[in-house]
N, C-alpha and C positions, 0 to 999 in steps of 0.2 A: 442877571435879570434882577430889577428891583421892584417893590410892590406898587406903592402909589405915587409914581413920580409926578411933578408939576409939569406944565406945558414948557416952561423954560429947561427944566432938566430933560425933557424928551427932545427938544429941538436944539439946544445948544450945549447941553451937558455930555458928560463921558458915560454915563450910565445907560447900559443896554436894556431897555425895556421895550421888547416887541409888543405891538398892540394887535392882538389876535383879534379875528372878527366873531361874530356870534357863535360860529361853529368851531371856534377854536383854532383858526387858521390864519397864517399869513402868506400872502402871494410871494413866490420866488421867481425871479428872472435869472436864467442861467445863460452866460455867453461865453464865447471862445475866448481864453485868457490871452490867445496870441492874435488872432483877426478882429476880435470885438463883436464878431457875428452874434446875434441872438440864436440860441440853439433851441430852448424850450421855455416855457412858463409852467409852473407847477404850484403846489401848495406845500407849505409845512405846518405841522402842529409842533407843540413844544417839544415833543420827544424827538421829532425828526431834525429841528433846529438844533437840539442838543447834541444829537448824535453826529450831526454834520460838523458842528464846532469842534467835538471831541476827537473824531475820527479823520477829519480831512476829506472825507468822502460824502458824496450828495446822498441825503436821505429825504424823502419826500412822504407825504400822506395823500393816499388815493382817495378822492372824493366818491368816485364811483364804487369802488371795492371796500371802502371804509376800513383801509389798513395801512400801516406804515410799510414803505418799501425803499430799499437802497437802489439807486440807478445802476442798473447792470446785473442786478441778481439773478435775472432769468436770461438776459441776451448776452451778458458779458460785456456790454457796453457802458461801462462804469464811468463815472466823473470824479477826477481829482480836484477839490477844491483850492485854488490858488490864493484866492481872496474873496472875503465876504464884506459886504456894505450894507447899511441899513439906510433908507430915505429918512427924510427931515422929520416926519412925524411918526417914524418906526412902525408903519403899517405894511411895508413890503421890504423884501430882501433881495439883493443883487448878488449873485456869486459868479466868479470868473473862474472857469474851469478848463482842465485839461481833459478833453474828451478821449475815452480809453479805446475808441474805435473810429471808425470812418463817419459813423452817423449817430445821431442822439434821437432821431423820431422812430417811433413804432412802426411807420409806414415804410421804413427803409432808407429814409432821406437824411442828409446831414443835419437839417434844421426841420424844426416843426413848422417853419414861416417859409412855405414854398409857394405861396400863391398872394398874388397882389391884386388889391381892389383898387379898380382904374377910378382916378378922380376927375372930376369936371365934368361929369355925364349925368344927366337927368334920365330918370327911369330906372328899368331893370339894369342890374350890374351883372356883368360875367365875369368871373375871376380869371386872372391871367398866371399862367405858371411861370415862376422864377427859380432859378436853381434848383429845380425839380427833379434831377436825375436821382435815381435809387442807386445807393451807395453798398447796400446789402439786402439780401432776400428775407423779409420778415418773415415768411413762411418756414424757411429753413431754421432762422433764429428762434422763433417762438412756438414752432411745431404747429403752426395753424395751417389747415387746408382750405 
């Protein structure tokens, strides 16, 4: 990471200079390395980003809990990072992962994106379930009742 890169450095250069938002976070999209399916979107602070790069395991920052967490630390459903990319202006990160279980979503599904918004309809929208089968019991994994 470099300190004050130029726009050209950021967009065309080799310097890794992630642009964190006002809360010190960068958005991270995690996809399945084999299928390309989007598994989840989360946020990383500088420490999570550094730990992910250093360990090859996905680390995130929870905005609701205000804490750093390693994917799988409580569920066992970790993510091994195969490749990390940064977008053109370096304000978002894409990681291709090998999901270490059947699912990435805390609801028990493979992906967090299990509902579709129907397009081309005026007025109220009703979500449609897609690929929404639960692949694990979140109550058993997270100990919730």
